[in-house]
MDAnalysis code that builds the backbone (N, CA, C; Angstrom):
import MDAnalysis as mda
import numpy as np

u = mda.Universe.empty(300, n_residues=100, atom_resindex=np.repeat(np.arange(100), 3), trajectory=True)
u.add_TopologyAttr("name", ["N", "CA", "C"] * 100)
u.add_TopologyAttr("resid", np.arange(1, 101))
u.add_TopologyAttr("resname", ["MET", "SER", "SER", "TYR", "ASN", "ILE", "ASP", "LEU", "GLN", "ASP", "GLY", "ILE", "LEU", "ARG", "VAL", "LYS", "PHE", "GLY", "GLU", "PRO", "ALA", "GLN", "ASN", "ASP", "GLN", "ILE", "VAL", "LYS", "ASP", "ALA", "ALA", "ALA", "ARG", "LEU", "GLU", "GLU", "LEU", "TYR", "GLN", "ALA", "GLY", "GLN", "LEU", "HIS", "GLY", "GLU", "LEU", "LEU", "LYS", "ILE", "ASN", "GLY", "PRO", "THR", "SER", "ILE", "PRO", "VAL", "ALA", "PHE", "VAL", "ILE", "ALA", "HIS", "LYS", "LEU", "ALA", "HIS", "LEU", "TYR", "GLY", "ALA", "ILE", "GLY", "LEU", "PHE", "ASP", "PRO", "LYS", "LEU", "ASP", "LYS", "TYR", "VAL", "ILE", "SER", "ILE", "THR", "HIS", "ASN", "PRO", "ASP", "TYR", "LYS", "LEU", "GLY", "ASP", "LEU", "ILE", "ASP"])
u.atoms.positions = np.array([
    [43.980, 81.717, 184.273],
    [45.107, 81.458, 184.346],
    [45.734, 81.808, 185.627],
    [46.682, 80.915, 186.378],
    [47.404, 81.161, 187.540],
    [48.506, 81.869, 187.333],
    [48.949, 82.362, 188.246],
    [50.232, 83.335, 188.281],
    [51.476, 82.146, 188.362],
    [51.238, 80.937, 188.685],
    [52.079, 79.930, 188.784],
    [51.522, 78.634, 188.441],
    [52.328, 77.694, 187.636],
    [51.825, 76.701, 187.292],
    [52.502, 75.364, 187.769],
    [51.912, 74.394, 188.231],
    [52.771, 72.994, 188.806],
    [51.869, 72.000, 188.342],
    [52.578, 71.014, 187.656],
    [52.007, 69.619, 187.241],
    [53.014, 68.593, 187.438],
    [52.486, 67.630, 187.772],
    [53.184, 66.269, 188.076],
    [52.893, 65.115, 187.079],
    [54.162, 64.683, 186.255],
    [54.034, 63.769, 185.552],
    [55.060, 62.798, 185.557],
    [54.954, 61.578, 185.443],
    [55.999, 60.532, 185.628],
    [57.124, 61.065, 186.726],
    [56.719, 61.226, 187.827],
    [57.600, 61.465, 189.058],
    [58.390, 62.877, 188.775],
    [58.043, 63.466, 187.910],
    [58.594, 65.123, 187.787],
    [57.664, 66.149, 188.058],
    [57.859, 66.837, 188.934],
    [56.853, 68.133, 189.381],
    [57.570, 69.342, 188.275],
    [56.612, 69.558, 187.266],
    [57.288, 70.573, 186.422],
    [56.436, 71.951, 186.914],
    [57.408, 72.975, 186.927],
    [57.006, 74.229, 187.546],
    [57.233, 75.320, 186.604],
    [56.424, 76.276, 186.532],
    [56.776, 77.582, 185.759],
    [55.772, 78.371, 186.076],
    [56.354, 79.870, 185.812],
    [55.463, 81.001, 186.173],
    [54.453, 81.023, 184.880],
    [53.407, 81.635, 185.381],
    [52.012, 81.944, 184.705],
    [51.733, 83.385, 184.334],
    [50.752, 83.625, 184.467],
    [50.223, 85.170, 184.533],
    [51.194, 86.088, 185.208],
    [51.584, 87.359, 184.818],
    [52.667, 88.085, 185.722],
    [51.687, 88.309, 186.870],
    [52.854, 88.370, 187.991],
    [52.227, 88.750, 189.280],
    [53.469, 89.059, 190.122],
    [53.096, 89.552, 191.387],
    [54.293, 89.653, 192.401],
    [54.104, 88.254, 193.456],
    [55.418, 88.083, 193.962],
    [55.556, 86.909, 194.783],
    [54.558, 86.775, 196.003],
    [53.996, 87.719, 196.586],
    [52.889, 87.461, 197.384],
    [51.611, 86.516, 196.937],
    [51.403, 86.989, 195.494],
    [50.411, 86.231, 194.896],
    [50.886, 84.916, 194.322],
    [52.234, 85.020, 193.761],
    [52.743, 83.658, 193.385],
    [52.764, 82.391, 194.411],
    [53.118, 82.858, 195.599],
    [53.394, 81.991, 196.588],
    [51.918, 81.113, 196.898],
    [50.944, 82.200, 197.103],
    [49.605, 81.527, 197.322],
    [49.176, 80.518, 196.225],
    [49.469, 80.929, 195.012],
    [48.897, 80.233, 193.795],
    [49.914, 78.692, 193.817],
    [51.122, 78.932, 194.181],
    [51.874, 77.578, 194.084],
    [51.489, 76.859, 195.310],
    [50.944, 77.356, 196.448],
    [50.624, 76.534, 197.676],
    [49.116, 75.972, 197.524],
    [48.375, 76.767, 196.651],
    [47.053, 76.081, 196.432],
    [47.346, 75.142, 195.485],
    [47.851, 75.032, 194.543],
    [48.019, 74.015, 193.528],
    [48.719, 72.766, 194.481],
    [49.569, 72.985, 194.965],
    [50.191, 71.950, 195.759],
    [49.319, 71.095, 196.617],
    [48.401, 71.720, 197.207],
    [47.444, 71.421, 198.108],
    [46.206, 70.656, 197.131],
    [45.980, 70.887, 195.890],
    [44.974, 70.174, 195.202],
    [45.633, 68.898, 194.814],
    [47.092, 68.937, 194.503],
    [47.608, 67.624, 194.252],
    [47.870, 66.725, 195.281],
    [47.982, 67.203, 196.435],
    [48.224, 66.489, 197.848],
    [46.678, 65.904, 198.055],
    [45.718, 66.545, 197.971],
    [44.295, 66.228, 198.217],
    [43.854, 64.985, 197.230],
    [44.554, 65.244, 195.852],
    [44.143, 64.153, 195.098],
    [45.079, 62.908, 195.218],
    [45.807, 62.994, 196.128],
    [46.478, 61.733, 196.591],
    [47.984, 61.463, 195.555],
    [48.359, 62.545, 195.171],
    [49.295, 62.437, 194.046],
    [50.691, 62.673, 194.467],
    [50.768, 63.404, 195.845],
    [52.129, 63.770, 196.174],
    [52.703, 62.844, 197.422],
    [53.430, 62.031, 196.880],
    [54.106, 61.072, 198.197],
    [55.111, 60.065, 197.182],
    [56.173, 59.707, 197.755],
    [56.890, 58.538, 197.016],
    [58.297, 58.573, 197.656],
    [59.073, 57.829, 196.761],
    [60.442, 57.672, 197.230],
    [61.206, 58.770, 196.854],
    [60.961, 59.276, 195.665],
    [61.908, 60.415, 194.805],
    [60.950, 61.585, 194.132],
    [61.110, 62.572, 194.296],
    [60.565, 63.615, 193.524],
    [61.704, 64.283, 192.781],
    [61.534, 64.716, 191.414],
    [62.253, 65.451, 190.908],
    [61.394, 66.854, 190.355],
    [62.266, 67.977, 190.391],
    [61.602, 69.087, 190.356],
    [62.168, 69.957, 189.342],
    [61.487, 70.452, 188.294],
    [62.238, 70.944, 186.966],
    [61.252, 72.312, 186.619],
    [62.121, 73.376, 186.462],
    [61.414, 74.591, 185.902],
    [61.804, 75.569, 186.986],
    [61.508, 76.901, 186.604],
    [62.108, 78.263, 187.283],
    [61.048, 78.349, 188.460],
    [61.788, 78.914, 189.593],
    [61.151, 79.324, 190.788],
    [61.861, 80.548, 191.330],
    [60.994, 81.470, 191.965],
    [61.691, 82.383, 192.874],
    [61.961, 81.778, 193.897],
    [62.655, 82.385, 195.006],
    [63.211, 82.076, 196.186],
    [62.012, 81.815, 196.952],
    [60.949, 82.680, 197.172],
    [59.745, 82.527, 198.094],
    [58.943, 81.289, 197.368],
    [58.765, 81.012, 196.182],
    [58.288, 79.771, 195.703],
    [58.771, 78.502, 196.123],
    [60.242, 78.678, 195.902],
    [61.068, 77.515, 196.441],
    [60.719, 77.107, 197.802],
    [60.831, 78.066, 198.567],
    [60.599, 77.881, 200.122],
    [59.163, 77.202, 200.298],
    [58.139, 77.492, 199.622],
    [56.924, 77.003, 199.523],
    [56.992, 75.448, 199.255],
    [57.456, 75.394, 198.077],
    [57.525, 73.898, 197.565],
    [58.488, 73.115, 198.452],
    [59.355, 73.558, 199.051],
    [60.031, 72.787, 200.063],
    [59.430, 72.401, 201.298],
    [58.750, 73.356, 201.859],
    [58.060, 73.445, 203.160],
    [56.972, 72.185, 202.912],
    [56.374, 72.383, 201.702],
    [54.988, 71.423, 201.577],
    [55.584, 69.962, 201.303],
    [56.547, 69.755, 200.641],
    [56.820, 68.477, 200.000],
    [58.091, 67.712, 200.898],
    [58.627, 68.322, 201.693],
    [59.965, 67.789, 202.062],
    [59.759, 66.368, 202.926],
    [58.694, 66.227, 203.712],
    [58.240, 65.135, 204.339],
    [57.194, 64.159, 203.530],
    [56.978, 64.581, 202.323],
    [56.213, 63.657, 201.697],
    [56.740, 62.569, 200.784],
    [58.115, 63.013, 200.617],
    [58.913, 62.175, 199.658],
    [60.232, 61.754, 200.377],
    [60.884, 60.680, 200.034],
    [62.142, 60.345, 200.646],
    [63.400, 61.169, 200.208],
    [63.215, 61.691, 199.051],
    [64.318, 62.478, 198.526],
    [63.506, 63.529, 197.608],
    [64.199, 64.525, 197.167],
    [63.794, 65.700, 196.410],
    [65.147, 66.065, 195.490],
    [64.958, 66.141, 194.268],
    [66.036, 66.367, 193.374],
    [65.557, 67.726, 192.534],
    [66.479, 68.740, 192.403],
    [66.266, 69.774, 191.735],
    [67.019, 69.922, 190.479],
    [66.495, 70.137, 189.309],
    [67.054, 69.982, 187.979],
    [67.936, 71.134, 188.028],
    [69.170, 70.940, 187.510],
    [70.492, 71.839, 187.190],
    [70.638, 71.910, 185.940],
    [70.394, 73.005, 185.165],
    [70.585, 72.925, 183.738],
    [71.941, 72.953, 183.157],
    [72.887, 73.458, 183.974],
    [74.174, 73.635, 183.817],
    [74.967, 72.074, 183.859],
    [74.278, 71.230, 184.891],
    [74.914, 70.186, 184.978],
    [73.996, 69.001, 184.013],
    [72.970, 69.231, 183.705],
    [71.908, 68.595, 183.071],
    [71.595, 67.134, 183.797],
    [71.639, 67.544, 185.045],
    [71.053, 66.526, 186.286],
    [70.205, 67.138, 187.030],
    [69.600, 66.299, 187.950],
    [69.037, 66.718, 188.978],
    [69.864, 66.528, 190.470],
    [70.053, 67.432, 191.418],
    [70.684, 67.720, 192.478],
    [69.911, 67.143, 193.662],
    [70.053, 66.056, 194.333],
    [69.488, 65.748, 195.654],
    [69.797, 66.866, 196.679],
    [68.403, 67.632, 196.927],
    [68.878, 68.797, 197.777],
    [67.852, 68.531, 199.198],
    [67.218, 67.500, 199.182],
    [66.407, 67.093, 200.436],
    [66.364, 65.653, 200.559],
    [66.824, 65.075, 201.523],
    [66.815, 63.557, 201.635],
    [66.699, 63.025, 202.991],
    [65.800, 62.021, 203.150],
    [65.371, 61.275, 204.413],
    [65.516, 59.684, 203.948],
    [66.273, 59.559, 202.716],
    [66.307, 58.206, 202.162],
    [67.888, 57.798, 202.174],
    [68.323, 56.757, 202.834],
    [69.840, 56.455, 202.938],
    [70.350, 56.114, 201.140],
    [69.460, 55.765, 200.383],
    [69.660, 55.598, 199.205],
    [70.230, 56.825, 198.309],
    [69.785, 57.978, 198.638],
    [69.976, 59.428, 198.127],
    [70.879, 60.249, 199.290],
    [72.020, 60.529, 198.854],
    [72.767, 61.484, 199.573],
    [72.605, 62.930, 199.150],
    [72.901, 63.880, 200.148],
    [72.533, 65.212, 199.717],
    [73.700, 65.706, 198.645],
    [73.479, 66.266, 197.724],
    [74.294, 66.489, 196.654],
    [74.477, 65.491, 195.582],
    [73.965, 64.494, 195.664],
    [74.089, 63.260, 194.601],
    [73.337, 63.820, 193.447],
    [73.925, 63.528, 192.222],
    [73.481, 63.832, 191.061],
    [72.873, 62.782, 190.318],
    [71.418, 62.845, 189.936],
    [70.899, 61.841, 189.207],
    [70.193, 62.119, 187.924],
    [70.015, 61.254, 187.007],
    [69.282, 61.715, 185.640],
    [67.994, 61.681, 185.889],
])
């Protein structure tokens, strides 16, 4: 099992911690999994929703790898029970928009 798990289902990138590890290993595992999904042709589109816990270093890896593969990226905020658009290149989605 990896120190970090990433799966893509129905336009939602589900992320979660796996085996205990430090951030140096976690960012490598997250980057490797994203590369697998990219090589399989799964990472691209108009909108990506991300749901699950990340450390700040992992969040940076995810943002760096995915920012230009999607028109917009929304992160789930459990307090709002919505996704907050945090990266956008698409005029249909404004920074800070809340979506279901």
